[in-house]
C-alpha positions as CSV (number, residue, x, y, z in Angstrom):
1,C,-1.9,-19.0,7.1
2,I,-4.9,-19.9,4.9
3,G,-4.3,-19.4,1.3
4,M,-3.4,-21.0,-2.0
5,A,-0.2,-22.5,-3.2
6,Y,0.6,-22.1,-6.9
7,L,3.1,-24.0,-9.0
8,I,4.8,-21.3,-11.1
9,A,7.6,-21.1,-13.6
10,P,10.9,-19.6,-12.5
11,A,10.4,-16.7,-15.0
12,V,7.4,-15.6,-12.9
13,F,9.7,-14.6,-10.1
14,A,11.0,-11.5,-11.9
15,Q,7.5,-10.0,-11.9
16,R,6.7,-11.2,-8.3
17,D,10.0,-9.8,-7.0
18,L,9.2,-6.4,-8.7
19,R,5.7,-6.5,-7.1
20,E,7.1,-7.3,-3.6
21,K,10.2,-5.2,-3.8
22,N,9.2,-2.6,-1.2
23,G,11.0,-4.4,1.7
24,Y,9.5,-7.9,1.4
25,L,11.7,-10.9,1.8
26,R,11.4,-14.0,-0.3
27,C,11.7,-17.0,2.0
28,A,11.6,-20.8,1.6
29,T,9.2,-22.5,3.9
30,E,7.5,-25.9,4.3
31,L,3.9,-25.9,3.1
32,D,1.2,-28.1,4.5
33,L,-1.0,-28.9,1.5
34,G,-3.5,-30.9,3.4
35,N,-4.2,-34.7,3.5
36,G,-0.7,-35.2,4.9
37,E,1.0,-33.7,1.9
38,R,3.9,-31.3,2.4
39,D,6.1,-29.5,0.0
40,E,8.6,-26.6,-0.1
41,G,7.3,-23.3,-1.1
42,L,8.3,-19.6,-1.3
43,V,6.5,-16.8,0.5
44,Y,7.1,-13.1,0.6
45,I,7.0,-11.6,4.1
46,A,7.4,-8.1,5.5
47,T,9.0,-7.5,8.8
48,A,9.0,-4.4,11.1
49,E,12.3,-3.5,9.3
50,N,10.4,-2.9,6.1
51,A,10.7,0.8,5.2
52,A,7.0,0.9,4.4
53,F,6.0,-0.6,7.8
54,L,3.5,1.8,9.4
55,G,4.0,0.3,12.9
56,P,1.4,-0.2,15.5
57,A,-1.6,2.0,14.8
58,P,-5.4,1.9,15.2
59,E,-7.3,0.4,12.3
60,A,-8.8,3.7,11.4
61,E,-5.3,5.2,11.0
62,I,-4.2,2.3,8.9
63,A,-7.2,2.7,6.7
64,R,-6.4,6.4,6.2
65,H,-2.8,5.5,5.3
66,I,-4.0,2.8,2.8
67,A,-6.5,5.1,1.2
68,A,-3.8,7.7,0.4
69,S,-1.1,5.2,-0.7
70,S,-0.3,3.6,-4.0
71,G,2.7,2.0,-5.7
72,P,3.8,0.6,-9.0
73,S,1.2,-2.1,-8.8
74,G,-1.7,0.3,-8.1
75,P,-3.6,1.7,-5.2
76,N,-3.1,0.1,-1.8
77,R,-6.9,0.3,-1.3
78,D,-7.4,-2.2,-4.1
79,Y,-5.0,-4.7,-2.5
80,L,-6.8,-4.5,0.9
81,L,-10.3,-4.8,-0.6
82,Q,-9.2,-7.8,-2.7
83,L,-7.5,-9.4,0.3
84,A,-10.7,-9.1,2.4
85,A,-12.8,-10.6,-0.4
86,A,-10.3,-13.5,-0.8
87,L,-10.4,-14.2,2.9
88,R,-14.2,-14.3,2.8
89,D,-14.1,-16.6,-0.2
90,L,-11.8,-18.9,1.9
91,D,-14.2,-18.7,4.8
92,A,-11.2,-17.3,6.8
93,H,-12.0,-14.7,9.5
94,D,-9.4,-12.1,10.1
95,P,-10.8,-9.5,12.5
96,H,-7.9,-7.0,11.9
97,V,-8.2,-7.1,8.1
98,F,-12.0,-6.8,8.2
99,E,-11.9,-3.9,10.7
100,V,-9.3,-2.0,8.5
101,E,-11.6,-2.8,5.5
102,R,-14.6,-1.4,7.3
103,H,-12.8,1.9,8.1
104,L,-11.5,2.1,4.5
105,V,-15.0,1.5,3.0
106,D,-16.5,4.2,5.3
107,L,-13.7,6.6,4.4
108,L,-14.1,6.1,0.7
109,A,-17.9,6.6,1.0
110,R,-17.4,9.8,2.8
111,E,-14.9,11.0,0.1
112,R,-17.5,10.2,-2.6
113,R,-20.2,12.1,-0.8
114,A,-17.9,15.1,-0.3
115,D,-17.1,15.0,-4.1
116,G,-20.8,15.0,-4.8
117,H,-20.9,11.4,-6.1
């Protein structure tokens, strides 16, 4: 996984646990920080047992589901668009994420045109 590791205060976990409460598990894992450095970290993961897991589906169907979904933290579309942007910033290529994003962007553009915007 390509990403960032942050050193956070224990009090931050209350907010993180709330954000990730929809079936995500908080797990300890060893992190490879580069240059031979390793440390323990915590990650949130979702498994197929997650109640919100859509299951195998074509990217276009996933995009439709994301476009229509939101939670206490906001619209799911915002999360996907920010994830795709962050992956590009990291120069990380994830064909699945980018294909779902492409379908979502097309869907949102069609919705705007239908609304006269």
